C-alpha positions, 0 to 999 in steps of 0.5 A, a space after each residue: 732673050 733668055 738664050 742670050 744671057 750672059 751666064 753663058 760666058 762662064 762656060 766659054 773657057 771650059 769649052 775652049 779647054 774641051 776642044 783643046 783636050 780632044 785635039 790632044 788625046 786625038 793627035 797624041 794617040 794618032 802619034 804614037 799609035 804609029 810608034 811600035 813597041 820594041 817588045 812586039 806585045 799587042 795591047 791584048 798581049 800586054 794587058 793579060 801579061 800585066 794582069 797575070 803579074 798582078 795576080 788577076 790572071 783570071 780577068 778576061 780581056 776582050 775586043 770592043 768597036 770603037 776607038 778609045 773605047 777602052 775600059 774596065 768595067 767593075 760590074 763584069 770584071 773584064 778588061 774591054 779593049 777597042 780593036 786598034 789597042 787589042 791588035 795594035 802593038 804600038 806604044 799607045 796600044 800598050 799604054 792604054 791597055 796598061 791604064 785599063 789594068 790599072 783600074 783593074 788592080 784598083 777594083 781588086 785592091 778595093 781602091 776607095 775612090 773607084 768604089 765610091 764612083 761605081 756606087 753613085 753612077 746610077 745617081 749620077 746618070 739620073 741626075 744628069 738626065 733630070 737636071 737641066 729639065 727640071 731646072 729650066 722647067 722651074 726657071 721658065 714657070 717660076 717654081 724655085 723648088 724645081 730649080 733647086 731640085 735640078 741643082 741638087 741633081 746636077 751636083 751629084 753628076 759634078 761629084 761623079 767627074 771630081 771623083 773620076 780624077 783621082 781614079 784616072 790619074 791613079 790607074 795612069 800611075 799604076 800603069 806607068 809603074 807596071 810597064 817600068 818595073 816589069 821591063 815591057 818597055 824602055 825608059 823612052 817608051 814609058 816616057 811616050 807613054 806618059 804623054 799619051 796617058 797625060 793627054 787622055 787625063 786632060 779629057 777628064 779634066 775638061 769634063 770637070 771643068 765644064 761641069 763645074 762651070 755649068 753648076 756656077 751657071 745654074 746657081 747664077 740663074 737661080 740667084 737671079 730669080 730671087 
C-alpha cells in the first residue's frame, strides 16, 4: 500500500523536532509570562517606546485575539500583539513585543530577506496549496509532468521557510540589542528574553526541517516512478 511507503520515515525526525519545538516555546513562554519586568512596562507600552526610539513612532500597535499570534505586517505597517502580550507586563510579553518591533525596523530599513520573503508570499501560498494535490495526482495516474510541477511548487514553499530563518533570527537580535541598550531591562532580564526568543526561533527551524524532509520525500517518490 502506498500509504505505508518507506519515505514516511524521512519525516519522523522532523516531526519529533516539531513536537519538541512546540513544547519548548509553550513551556518557556508560560514560564516567563509569570515573571514580571522590573520596568513595569506592558508589551504594548514597550513596543511603542521601542518604535518611537527607532524613529517609527507613527507605526500603530494594536491588540489581536489568540496566544502567540503576534506579528508585524509589512502590508499595513502595524504591530499586532496578542492580548496577553499587549496587556502583559512580563518579561515574555516585552520580549515578544520587542521581536515584532525588530520586524518593523527591518521593514523601515529595507532589510533584503524580509523584502524577498514578502514578495514571494503569494507564490509560496499557492505552491503550498497546489503542490501535494498536483504531485499525487501525477503519482497515482502515472503523469510525471504533474509530479514535476508539484515538486517545483513545493520548492517555492521550502524557499519561503528557508528565508524566514534569517528574518526571524535577525529580528530577535535587534530586539535584544534594543532592550539592552535602551535600559528597558536588566542584564538578567535580557538573558531571560533571549531564552523566550530562542524557543520561538526553534519552531521556525522545525518548520524548515519539515519542509525540507517533505521535499526529499517527494523527490524520492518521483524517482521511484522512473
